[in-house]
C-alpha positions in Angstrom: -124.9 41.3 71.9 -123.6 44.6 70.6 -120.3 43.8 72.3 -120.2 40.5 70.5 -120.9 42.3 67.2 -118.2 44.9 67.9 -115.7 42.2 68.7 -116.7 40.4 65.5 -116.4 43.6 63.5 -113.0 44.3 65.0 -111.8 40.9 64.2 -112.9 41.3 60.6 -111.2 44.7 60.4 -108.0 43.3 61.8 -108.2 40.4 59.3 -108.7 42.9 56.5 -105.9 45.0 57.7 -103.6 42.0 57.9 -104.6 41.0 54.4 -103.9 44.5 53.1 -100.5 44.5 54.9 -99.7 41.1 53.4 -100.5 42.2 49.9 -98.6 45.5 50.4 -95.5 43.5 51.6 -95.9 41.2 48.6 -96.1 44.1 46.2 -93.1 45.7 47.8 -91.2 42.5 47.6 -92.2 42.0 44.0 -91.1 45.5 43.2 -87.7 45.2 44.7 -87.2 41.7 43.2 -88.0 42.9 39.8 -85.6 45.7 40.1 -82.8 43.3 41.2 -83.6 40.9 38.3 -83.5 43.8 35.9 -80.1 44.9 37.3 -78.9 41.2 37.0 -80.1 40.9 33.5 -78.4 44.2 32.6 -75.2 43.0 34.3 -75.4 39.6 32.5 -76.0 41.4 29.2 -72.9 43.5 29.8 -70.8 40.5 30.7 -72.0 38.7 27.7 -71.1 41.6 25.4 -67.6 41.8 27.0 -67.1 38.0 26.6 -68.2 38.2 23.0 -65.7 41.1 22.4 -62.9 39.2 24.2 -63.7 36.1 22.2 -63.6 38.1 19.0 -60.2 39.5 19.9 -58.9 36.1 20.8 -60.3 34.6 17.6 -58.6 37.3 15.5 -55.3 36.8 17.4 -55.5 33.0 16.8 -56.2 33.6 13.1 -53.2 35.9 12.8 -51.0 33.5 14.6 -52.1 30.6 12.4 -51.6 32.7 9.3 -48.0 33.6 10.4 -47.3 29.9 11.2 -48.6 28.8 7.8 -46.5 31.5 6.0 -43.4 30.4 8.0 -44.0 26.7 7.2 -44.6 27.5 3.6 -41.3 29.6 3.4 -39.4 26.7 5.1 -40.9 24.2 2.7 -40.1 26.4 -0.3 -36.5 26.8 1.0 -36.0 23.1 1.6 -37.5 22.4 -1.8 -35.1 24.8 -3.4 -32.1 23.3 -1.7 -33.2 19.8 -2.7 -33.7 21.0 -6.3 -30.2 22.5 -6.4 -28.7 19.3 -5.0 -30.5 17.2 -7.5 -29.4 19.6 -10.3 -25.7 19.3 -9.2 -26.0 15.5 -8.9 -27.6 15.4 -12.4 -24.7 17.5 -13.8 -22.1 15.2 -12.2 -23.8 12.1 -13.5 -24.0 13.7 -17.0 -20.3 14.7 -16.8 -19.3 11.2 -15.7 -21.3 9.7 -18.5 -19.6 12.0 -21.0 -16.2 11.0 -19.6 -17.1 7.3 -19.8 -18.2 7.8 -23.4 -15.0 9.5 -24.2 -12.9 6.8 -22.5 -14.9 4.1 -24.4 -14.2 5.9 -27.7 -10.5 6.2 -26.8 -10.3 2.5 -25.9 -12.0 1.6 -29.1 -9.5 3.7 -31.1 -6.6 2.2 -29.2 -7.9 -1.3 -29.8 -8.1 -0.6 -33.5 -4.6 1.0 -33.4 -3.2 -2.1 -31.6 -4.9 -4.4 -34.2 -3.3 -2.4 -37.0 0.1 -2.5 -35.4 -0.2 -6.2 -34.7 -1.0 -6.7 -38.4 2.0 -4.5 -39.2 4.2 -6.6 -36.9 3.0 -9.8 -38.6 3.9 -8.3 -42.0 7.2 -7.2 -40.5 7.9 -10.8 -39.4 7.1 -12.1 -42.9 9.5 -9.5 -44.3 12.2 -10.6 -41.7 11.7 -14.2 -42.7 12.1 -13.3 -46.3 15.2 -11.3 -45.6 16.6 -14.1 -43.5 16.2 -16.5 -46.5 17.8 -13.9 -48.8 20.6 -13.6 -46.2 21.2 -17.3 -46.1 21.4 -17.3 -49.9 23.8 -14.4 -49.9 25.9 -16.2 -47.2 26.1 -19.2 -49.5 27.2 -17.1 -52.4 29.7 -15.2 -50.4 31.1 -18.5 -49.0 31.6 -19.9 -52.5 33.1 -16.6 -53.7 35.6 -16.5 -50.8 36.6 -20.1 -51.4 37.3 -19.4 -55.1 39.2 -16.1 -54.6 40.9 -16.7 -51.4 43.4 -19.1 -50.1 41.5 -19.5 -46.9 40.0 -22.9 -46.0 36.3 -23.4 -45.9 36.3 -23.4 -42.0 38.3 -20.1 -41.9 35.9 -18.5 -44.4 32.9 -19.8 -42.5 34.2 -18.2 -39.2 34.9 -14.9 -40.9 31.5 -14.8 -42.5 29.7 -15.7 -39.3 31.6 -13.0 -37.3 30.6 -10.4 -39.9 27.0 -11.6 -40.1 26.8 -11.7 -36.3 27.9 -8.1 -36.1 25.5 -6.9 -38.7 22.6 -9.0 -37.2 23.3 -7.7 -33.7 22.8 -4.1 -34.7 19.8 -4.9 -37.0 18.2 -7.0 -34.3 18.7 -4.4 -31.6 17.3 -1.7 -34.0 14.2 -3.8 -34.8 13.6 -4.7 -31.2 13.9 -1.1 -30.1 11.5 0.0 -32.9 8.9 -2.7 -31.9 9.1 -1.9 -28.2 8.6 1.8 -29.0 5.6 1.0 -31.1 4.1 -1.2 -28.4 4.7 1.4 -25.7 3.0 4.1 -27.7 0.0 2.0 -28.5 -0.3 0.3 -25.1 -3.4 0.9 -23.0 -2.1 2.5 -19.8 -5.5 2.3 -18.2 -5.7 -1.5 -18.8 -2.2 -2.0 -17.2 -3.2 0.1 -14.2 -6.4 -1.9 -13.7 -4.5 -5.2 -13.9 -1.7 -4.0 -11.5 -4.3 -2.9 -9.0 -6.1 -6.2 -9.2 -2.8 -8.0 -8.7 -1.9 -5.9 -5.7 -5.4 -6.4 -4.1 -5.1 -10.2 -4.6 -1.8 -10.3 -2.7 -2.0 -12.2 0.6 -1.9 -10.3 3.9 1.4 -11.7 5.1 3.1 -10.9 1.8 1.8 -7.3 1.9 2.8 -6.9 5.5 6.3 -8.2 4.8 7.1 -6.3 1.6 5.9 -2.7 2.2 6.9 0.0 4.6 4.7 3.2 5.1 6.4 6.6 5.7 4.3 9.4 7.2 4.5 12.8 5.5 4.0 16.2 7.1 1.5 17.2 4.3 0.3 16.0 0.9 2.4 18.8 -0.7 5.5 16.8 0.1 4.4 14.1 -2.4 5.0 16.5 -5.3 8.5 17.3 -4.0 9.3 13.6 -3.6 8.3 12.9 -7.2 10.2 15.9 -8.5 10.2 17.5 -11.9 9.3 14.9 -14.5 9.7 12.2 -11.8 13.5 12.7 -11.5 13.6 12.6 -7.7 11.6 9.4 -7.3 13.5 7.6 -10.0 16.8 8.6 -8.4 15.6 7.4 -5.0 14.4 4.1 -6.4 17.6 3.5 -8.3 19.8 4.4 -5.3 17.9 2.4 -2.7 16.7 -0.5 -4.9 13.1 -0.3 -3.9 9.8 0.9 -5.5 8.2 4.1 -4.1 4.4 4.0 -4.4 2.6 7.4 -4.2 -1.2 7.0 -4.2 -4.2 8.7 -2.7 -3.3 7.7 0.8 -3.3 11.0 2.8 0.0 12.2 4.2 1.8 8.9 3.5 3.9 7.1 0.9 4.7 3.4 0.6 8.1 1.8 0.1 7.7 -1.6 -1.7 10.4 -4.3 -1.9 11.0 -7.9 -0.7 14.3 -7.0 0.9 13.6 -5.5 4.4 17.2 -4.2 4.5 16.7 -2.1 1.4 13.3 -0.9 2.6 14.7 0.3 5.9 17.5 2.2 4.1 15.0 3.8 1.9 12.8 4.7 4.9 15.7 6.3 6.8 16.8 8.2 3.6 13.3 9.4 2.9 12.6 10.6 6.4 15.9 12.4 6.4 15.1 14.1 3.1 11.6 15.1 4.3 13.1 16.6 7.5 15.8 18.4 5.6 13.6 19.7 2.8 16.3 19.6 0.1 15.2 16.9 -2.3 17.1 16.6 -5.6 18.9 13.6 -7.3 22.4 14.6 -6.1 21.2 15.1 -2.6 19.2 11.8 -2.7 22.3 9.8 -3.5 24.2 11.4 -0.7 21.5 10.8 1.8 21.1 7.2 0.8 24.8 6.6 1.4 24.4 8.2 4.8 21.4 6.0 5.5 23.5 2.9 4.6 26.1 4.0 7.2 23.3 4.6 9.7 22.0 1.1 9.0 25.3 -0.4 9.7 25.3 1.3 13.1 21.7 0.2 13.7 22.6 -3.4 12.8 25.5 -3.4 15.2 23.3 -2.0 18.0 20.6 -4.6 17.3 23.2 -7.4 17.5 24.6 -6.0 20.8 21.1 -5.7 22.2 20.3 -9.3 21.4 23.6 -10.5 22.9 22.9 -8.4 26.1 19.3 -9.8 26.4 20.7 -13.3 26.3 23.6 -12.6 28.6 26.3 -13.3 26.0 29.7 -11.5 26.4 32.9 -11.4 24.4 31.4 -12.0 21.0 33.2 -10.6 17.9 31.7 -7.4 16.6 31.4 -8.8 13.1 29.3 -11.7 14.4 27.1 -9.1 16.3 26.6 -7.3 13.0 25.5 -10.5 11.3 23.1 -11.2 14.1 21.7 -7.6 13.9 21.1 -8.0 10.1 18.8 -11.0 10.9 16.3 -8.4 12.1 15.8 -7.4 8.4 15.3 -10.9 7.1 12.4 -13.3 7.3 12.2 -17.1 7.2 8.8 -18.5 6.1 7.3 -15.2 7.4 9.1 -15.4 10.7 11.5 -12.6 11.7 15.1 -13.8 11.6 16.3 -12.1 14.8 13.2 -13.1 16.8 13.7 -16.6 15.6 17.3 -16.8 16.6 16.7 -15.4 20.0 13.8 -17.8 20.5 16.1 -20.7 19.5 18.8 -19.5 21.9 16.4 -19.4 24.8 15.0 -22.8 24.0 18.4 -24.4 23.6 19.7 -22.8 26.8 16.7 -24.3 28.8 17.2 -27.7 27.2 21.0 -27.7 27.8 20.5 -26.7 31.5 18.1 -29.6 32.0 20.5 -32.1 30.4 23.5 -30.9 32.4 25.3 -29.3 29.5 26.9 -25.9 29.4 24.0 -23.3 28.8 26.5 -20.6 27.7 27.8 -22.7 24.8 24.3 -23.7 23.8 22.9 -20.2 23.8 25.8 -18.9 21.7 25.2 -21.7 19.1 21.5 -20.9 19.1 22.1 -17.2 18.5 24.5 -17.8 15.6 22.8 -20.8 13.9 21.3 -18.7 11.1 24.0 -16.1 10.5 24.9 -17.9 7.3 21.6 -16.7 5.7 22.8 -13.1 5.8 25.8 -13.8 3.5 24.5 -16.9 1.7 23.9 -14.9 -1.5 27.4 -13.5 -1.4 29.1 -16.9 -1.1 28.8 -19.2 -4.1 29.5 -22.5 -2.3 27.9 -24.0 0.8 24.5 -23.8 2.5 23.8 -21.2 5.2 24.6 -23.7 8.0 28.1 -24.5 6.6 28.7 -20.8 5.9 27.6 -20.0 9.4 30.0 -22.5 10.9 32.9 -21.1 8.9 32.1 -17.6 10.0 31.9 -18.7 13.7 35.4 -20.2 13.4 36.7 -17.2 11.6 35.7 -14.8 14.4 36.9 -16.8 17.3 34.0 -19.0 18.5 34.8 -22.4 20.0 34.8 -25.6 17.9 31.7 -26.8 19.8 29.7 -23.7 18.8 31.0 -23.8 15.2 30.1 -27.5 14.8 26.7 -27.0 16.3 26.0 -24.2 13.8 27.2 -26.0 10.7 25.6 -29.4 11.6 22.1 -28.3 12.7 20.7 -29.3 9.2 22.5 -32.7 9.1 25.0 -31.5 6.4 28.0 -32.0 8.6 28.6 -34.8 11.2 27.9 -33.6 14.7 30.8 -33.8 17.2 28.8 -32.9 20.3 25.2 -32.8 21.5 25.0 -29.1 20.9 24.3 -29.6 17.2 21.4 -31.9 18.0 20.1 -29.3 20.5 20.3 -26.5 17.9 18.4 -28.7 15.4 15.7 -29.5 18.0 15.3 -25.9 19.1 15.2 -24.7 15.5 12.4 -27.2 14.7 10.4 -26.2 17.9 10.6 -22.5 17.1 9.5 -23.1 13.5 6.8 -25.7 14.2 4.8 -23.7 16.7 1.4 -22.6 15.3 1.6 -19.4 13.4 5.4 -19.2 13.4 5.9 -19.5 9.7 4.1 -19.0 6.4 5.6 -21.2 3.7 4.1 -19.2 0.8 6.0 -16.1 1.9 9.3 -18.0 1.9 8.6 -19.4 -1.6 7.8 -15.8 -2.7 11.0 -14.4 -1.3 13.1 -17.2 -2.9 11.5 -16.5 -6.2 12.5 -12.8 -6.0 16.0 -13.8 -5.0 16.3 -16.3 -7.9 15.1 -13.5 -10.2 17.9 -11.2 -9.1 20.4 -14.1 -9.3 19.5 -14.9 -12.9 19.9 -11.2 -13.8 23.3 -10.9 -12.1 24.6 -14.0 -13.9 25.0 -12.0 -17.1 28.2 -10.0 -17.8 28.2 -6.2 -17.6 25.5 -5.9 -14.9 26.3 -3.7 -11.9 23.0 -4.1 -9.9 19.6 -5.7 -10.2 16.5 -5.2 -8.1 13.2 -7.2 -8.1 10.3 -4.8 -7.6 6.5 -4.8 -7.6 6.1 -8.1 -5.8 8.2 -9.8 -8.5 6.3 -8.3 -11.4 9.3 -6.3 -12.4 13.1 -6.6 -12.4 15.1 -3.4 -12.8 18.7 -4.0 -14.0 21.5 -1.4 -14.0 24.3 -2.1 -16.5 27.8 -0.8 -16.8 27.7 1.8 -19.6 31.3 1.2 -20.5 30.8 -2.5 -21.1 27.4 -2.5 -22.7 26.1 -0.2 -25.4 22.5 0.7 -26.2 22.1 -2.1 -28.8 23.6 -4.7 -26.5 21.3 -3.6 -23.7 18.3 -4.4 -25.8 19.6 -7.8 -26.7 20.5 -8.4 -23.0 16.9 -7.7 -22.0 15.7 -10.4 -24.4 18.4 -12.9 -23.2 17.4 -12.4 -19.6 13.8 -12.8 -20.5 14.5 -16.1 -22.2 16.5 -17.4 -19.2 13.8 -16.4 -16.8 11.2 -18.2 -18.9 13.4 -21.3 -19.0 14.5 -21.5 -15.4 11.7 -20.0 -13.3 8.0 -20.7 -12.6 5.9 -17.6 -11.8 2.3 -16.3 -12.1 1.4 -13.7 -14.8 4.3 -11.9 -16.4 7.6 -10.2 -15.4 8.7 -6.9 -16.8 12.4 -6.8 -17.4 13.8 -3.3 -17.5 17.5 -2.7 -18.5 18.8 0.8 -17.6 22.0 2.2 -19.1 23.1 5.6 -17.8 26.3 7.4 -18.6 27.4 10.1 -16.1 30.2 12.6 -16.5 31.2 14.2 -13.2 33.9 16.9 -12.7 34.8 19.1 -9.8 35.8 22.7 -10.2 38.4 23.7 -7.6 
C-alpha cells in the first residue's frame, strides 16, 4: 500500500515538475519573443523615419524642379509674347504707313483730276477763241482778196493762190505751235499712275500665243545690270530701242529683262546685241549702235547657217546662197502662230513623200516645198505681187528650174500650174496648216495689223524708219531731220493719226510718237 502511495506521489511530483518546466519554457519563450518584437518595432520605427526623411527630400526636390519648370515656361511665354507684340507693332506701323500713302495718293489724284478739269475747260475756251480767230481770218482773207484785186493787175485766181499759200504758211506754224502747247499741257497734267494701270491690264489680257510670240527674255548676271542698261536719264535704253526697233521692258523680274516686238528678226538682233553688251560691260549710246550693227552682221551669218542646215536636213544640194538666206530668215517669221521655217520643212517632207508615191521626182518636189514661202520674207520690200508670185520670181532669179519656180508661184492658184508639183505644194501646204494646233488665226491678224501700222507710217514723206511697239499700242517714227522740221513733225503726227483712224480697225488707242533727232559727227585725226 505504501508502495502504491509512493508511486502515486512520485507521479504527482513528476507531473508538477513537468508543469513547472512547461511554464518555465513558456516564460522563457515569451521573454525572448518580446525582445525580438521590441527589436523589430525599433527597426520598423527607424525604417519609417528614414522613409519619411527620404520622402521629404524627394518632395522638396520635386517642388524645386516644378518651380524651375514653371519659371522656364513663364520666361518662354513672356519671350514669345514679346516677339508677337513686336511683330504686331511692326505690322500695325506698316498698315498705318500704307494708309497714309493711299491717302496721299487719293489726294494727289483728286488734285490732278481738278487740274485736268480746269485744263479741259481752258482747252474748250481755247477752241472757242480759235473758232473766233478763224472767222476773223476768213473775213481778213476776203478783205485782202478784194484789196489785191483792186490794187494789182493779178487775176482773181492768181490772187487766191497767193493768199492761200501765205495763209497756209502762217497756219502751219500757228497750228504746230498750238498743237505742241496742248500736248505739253496734257503731258504735264496726265495721270501717270492711271496709264500704268491701264497698260498692265492690257498686257495681262494679252493671249498666251501672242505673248509667247512677241517677247524674248534675256538673263542678266545680276539686278545691278538693269541700271546700267537703263543708263543715265534712260539714254542707254532709248538708244538700244531706237537702234534695234524694239521695246525693252525692265520690271521686277529678278535678273532678267524682256525684249518686246512683233518682229522676231528685230528681237533676235536686240537679244544678240544686249547679250554682247552685258558680256562686254561697256554700255553707252555710241557703243550700243556699234554693237547693234555687229549683231545684224551676226544675224546674217546665223540666217545663212539656218538655211544651210535646213537644206542639209532635207538632202538638198546646189541651192543658191541667197535662197538659203531667205529660207533661214523664215525661222524668224510666223504664219498664223506657226514658225515659218518649221512649216516649210514640214511641207517639204510631206510633198517629197507624196511625190515618191505618185512616181514623180522627189528632189524637185522637196525643193519646191522648201522654197514655197520665201516670198513672205521680202513681200514688204516689193510693192507688187503676192508672196507666191514674188517667191517664184526669186526662184527663177537664183537658178532654180522652171518646174520649181512654177510650183512656188502657183501654189495659191494665182498663176496657172504647168505641172503637178504646184498642186502637190498646195496640198502639202494645206495639210501642214490644217493639222490641229498648227496655227492660231488671231496671232496672224495681230501681226498683219502691226505690219499695216508700219506701212501707213512709212507712206508719208520724210520718214526714215518706223517701229510698232507695245503690242501695237504705240508706233515710234524716226524722221529725216533735214527734210522735216519740228513744226512739220507735229503736223505729221496728226496726219498719221488721221490716216490710222481712217484705214485701220484696232482695239483701244494707239500712241503715235514722231522723233526728230539731229546729229553732228566729226572725227579728229
